[in-house]
N, C-alpha and C positions, 0 to 999 in steps of 0.2 A: 234688477242688476245694476248696482251702483259703483262697480269697479271703475276707478278713475284711470284714464289712459295716460300712462307715463311716457315720457319721451323715449326711453329705452325700448319699451314695448312697441311704440309707434314706428321707430326706425327698424326694429327687428321685423315687423310686418312689411315694411317697405323693401328691405333687403330680401326677405323671403319671397315676396311677389316677383322681384326681378330674377332671382335664381330659379324659381319654378317655371316662370313663363319662358325662360331661356331654353328649356327643354324642347319647346315647339320649333325653335329656329336653328338649332345646332346642325340639322341635316342639310340646310340649304347650301353652304359652301362646300359640303362633302359629296354632293351628288355626282360629280365627275369621277371621283375616286370609287364610289359605290358602283357606278355603271361599269367601270373597268374591272373591278373585283368580280362582279357577277356576269360580266360579258353581255350586257344588255345596252340598248340605246339610251341616250339621255332623255328622250321623250318617254320611254318606258319607266325609267327611274324617277321621273317626275311624279309618279304615283305615291312615292314616299312622303313628300311634303303635303300632297293632296290628302292622303289618309290621315296625316297628323292634324290638318286643319278640320277635317270632317269629325275626327275624334273630339277635338276641342269644342266644336259646335254641339255635339251630343252631350259633352260634359256640362256645357252651359245650361242645356235644357233639363238634364236629369240629375246632376249633382248639386248645382248652386241653389236650387229651391230648398234643398234639404237643410240649408242653414237656418231656415225658419222653423224647423221641426226637431232636429237632432243636435246634440251638443257639438260645438266646434271641435273639441278634442277627439270625440269619437269619429267624426267625419275624417279628420286628418289621419287617424290611425289606419283606417281602411284604405284611404286614398293613397297615402304614401306607400303602403304595402304593395298596392297595385302598380304604382309608379316605379318603384325599385325593381319589381319583377319584370316590368315591361322594358325598362332600360337595359337590364341584364340580357333579356331575350333579344333585344335589338343588337347588342354588342356581340352576341354569340350566334346570330342568324346564319344559317347555312344556305338559305335560298332567299331570293328577293321577296317571295311571297310571305315568308316568315317575318322579314323586316317590315314589310308593308303592314302586316297584322299587328306587329309590335308597335309600330308608329301610330296606328290608330289608338291603341291603348295608352301610349305616352300622351297623345293629345287629349284623350278623354280624362286622364287623371291630372293633367296639368292645367285644368280649368280652375283649380282652387284659388289662384290669385284673385279671382273675382269674388271669393268669400272674404278676403282681407279688406276690400274696399268698404262693403257694408258693415263689416266688423268694426273698422275704424270709426265709421259714422255712428255706430251704436254706442261705442265706448266714450265718445266725445260729448261735450255739452254743445249747446246751440252756437255759442260764440267761437268755438274752436273746431267745428265740424269741417268747414271748408279747408282749413289748414291741414287737418288730419288726412282728408281725402287727397289733397294735393301732394303730400309727402309720400303716401303709399303709391300714388300714380307715378311719381317721379322714379321710384324704385322699379316699378313695372316697366316703364318706358326705357329706362337705362338698360334693363335686362334684355329687352327686345333688340335694342341697338347694339349692345356689347356682345351678345351671344354669337352673332355672325363673325365678328372680328376674332374672338377667342377660338371659335370652332375652326376657322380657316387656318389659324396659326398651329393649333394642336394637330389638326388633320395633316398639315404639311410636314410636321416633324415626327409624328408618332402613328399616323394612320387613322382612318375614320372610326375604327372599333374602339380605339383608346378613348375617344371623346365620350362615348356612351358609358364606358367603365368609370371614367372620371366623374361624369354626371351622377352615376349611381352612388359613388362614395359621398359626393356633395349632398345628395338628397338624404342619405342616412344621417349624416352629421346635422343637417338642418332639422330633420324630424326630431332628433333628440333635444336640440336646443328649444324648439317650439313646445315640446311637451313639458319642459321645465319652466319656461318663461311666459308662455301665452296664457292670459286669463281664460277661465272656463266660462262659456256662455251657454245657459240652458234656456232655449226658446220655449214659448208658451203654447205653440200650436200642437193640438192633440189628435186631430183627425188623421185619417189614413193617408198614405203616400199618394194614392190615386186622387183623393180629394185635394191634396196639396197642389198637384199638377193642374187639376181642373181650375183651381182658384186663380192660377196665372191668367186664364182667360177672363175671369171675373174682373181682375184689376186692369186688364187691358181695355175692357169694355167701359168700366166705370171711372177710370182716371185719365181725363184728357191731358193733364200735364205730363203724364208718363208717355202717352202716345206721341205728344208733341216733342218731347225730349228725344224719343227714339227716332223720330223723323229727322230732327236736326242733326243728331249724332250720325245717323245713316248717311245723310247727304254730305256731312263733313268728312266721314271716312271714305265715302265714294270718291271725293275729290283727291284725297291723299293717295288712294289706290290707283286712280287715273295717272297721277304723277309717277309713282314708282314703277308701274307697269311699263310705261313708255320711256322713262328716263334712260334706261339701259340701252335702248335702241338709238336714242339721240346721241349718247356718249360714244357708241360704236360707229355710227354712220357719219356724224359731223366732226367728232374730235379724235376718233381712232383709239379711244381708251377701252380697256377691258373691264371685267367685273371687279377687279381689285380697286381701281380708281372710283368706279361707280359706287361700290360698297362704302368706300371711305367718305363719300358725300353724306352717308347716313350719320356720320359722327357730328355733322352740323346740327342734326336733330337733337343731339344731347343738350344743346343750349335750350331748346324748347322744353326738354324733359326736366332739366334743372330748374327752369322757370315755373314748373307746375306747382311747387310748394309756395312760391310767391303769389301765384294766381289764386291758390286756395285761400290765402290770407285776405286777398282783395274781395273774394266772395263773401267773406264774413262782414265786410264793411260797406260795400257798394250795392246799388240796385242791380239785380240780376238781369233785368231786361236790357239795361244799358251795357252790361258786360257782354251779353250775347250779341247785341247789335255791333259792338266794337269788334268782337271776334270775327263776325261775318265780314265786316268791312276789311279787316286785316287779311283774311283769306282771299277776298276778291283782289285786293291790292297785290298780294303775292302772285296771283295768277296773271295779273297785268305785267308784272316783272318777268315772269316766265315767257309770256308772249313776246316781250321785247328782247329776251336774252337767249334766243336760239343759238347765237354764236359767241356768247360771253359766259365763261366759267364763273367769273366773279358775280355776275347777275344771277346765275343759277344758284350759287351758294347762298346769296342773300335771300332768294326766293324760298329755298329749302328751310332756312331758319324761320322765316315769317310764316310759311304755310304750316309748319309743325307747331310753332307757338300759337297760331290762331286756333288750330284744332285742339290743342291742350286746354286753352281758355274755354272753348266751347264745351269740351268733354267734361271737364271738372265742374263747370257751372251746371250742366245738365244733371250730373250725378248728385250734386249738392241739392238741387231742386227736388229730385225724386226721393232722396233719402230724408229730407226734412218732413215729408208726409209719410203716412203708412209705416210707422216704426215697427209694427208687428210683422211686416211683410217686406222688409228691405231687400232680402235676397231674391224674392220673387219679382219685385219691380225692377231689380237690377238685371234679372234674366230677360225680362221684356226689352229693357233698354239695350243690352249687349247683343241680343239676337237681331234687333233692328240695326244696330251698329255694323254687325258683320254681314248682314244682307246687303247693306249699302256698299260695303267693301267689295263684295263679290260682283255687284252690279257695276261698280266703278272699274274693276279689272276688265270686265267684258267690254264696256263702252270705250275704255281707253285704248284697248287693242284695236277695236274697230276704227276709232278716230285716227290712230296712227297709220293704219294700213291705207286709209282712203284720203286723209287730209294732212298727214305728217304733223310736225310739231305745232304749227299754227292752229290746225284743227283741234289738236289735243288741248292747247291753251284756251281756245274759245269754249270748248266743252267744260273745262275747269271753271272758267268765269261764269258760265251759265249755271252750273251746279252750285257755285258759291252764292250767286244772286238768289237762287232758290232758297238757301238758308235764311238770307236776310228777309225775303218776302214772307216766308213761313212765320217768322217771328213778328214782323210788322203787322201782318193780317190776322194774327191770332187774337182770339177773344180772351185767352187765358194768360194774363200777365203776372209777373212775379215781383216780389218785394226785394 
């Protein structure tokens, strides 16, 4: 497969990653409206985003490895069909149970942005791989950050169901564009689907660099989850701000997202060990700022920019490392990495809530510092260094 990755296709994949991943997060600002519509408590309606995230986890495990076995065009055909049906079902749900079931399938089918990252790596040459990964990741991250803002506005003006109908139309248009513009990739793996899934275990056991990247990524995402889980409590208790101002802080993360493309270029030029160490130090520094900024909105804003930038540097470098090896199994090693990434996120959410309840913001900040130091120690003590 010698198709050269053009800038137009690269930016199409970046935009597509952002638009699809947004499906995961549209529901979050709409939960109050949904709870009122169905006459249920807000704790009960929280099963909607939970089902979406569970669906995404299953999609990572069962869809993404198929990128090493089945043509990307064929995967997109089936996946977008399921995605569109799921979005329509969510928009037309007559009960909360139907919405929860639809949300699981939305999450399951919206895992495909994780196909675009290894696809960009495969279509790039060695010199441009870091840049390509960075650009696709920028789109994905902006989609995550922007989806909540757009959904909140649309929900306020047109109601929560309209957001799902709008997303349906958007996905249909995106699918048509991808079918015409995206290069077709035909993988070489010929064994059964069961063997494909089993081979994920093989790569986990035999590739220490993949395990190490998954550990670093999991720790990094744990730290970010600790912050966002507890930040809303800090804003309410200490500053008296609601979810609108708290959500607006997420826009500072766009700076980190836009920097992802630049970070990707640096990956192609500099030693990756040094980049990882720098990212860990930047994340540690951001948590020190958080520790000192419990009463400073400016300090918190600076911390948000730095912690997000640090994580993006770490994340893109991790993916560049794992994609530079095992070209025949890029989707499977990405599955291992992303599962480790999200396990870390779930652990961070739990630990963050515990730290806030017992030790307030200072305790949360100390926990963040400890998690960040663990990233640095993991790298410094590793026997497996990267060029």
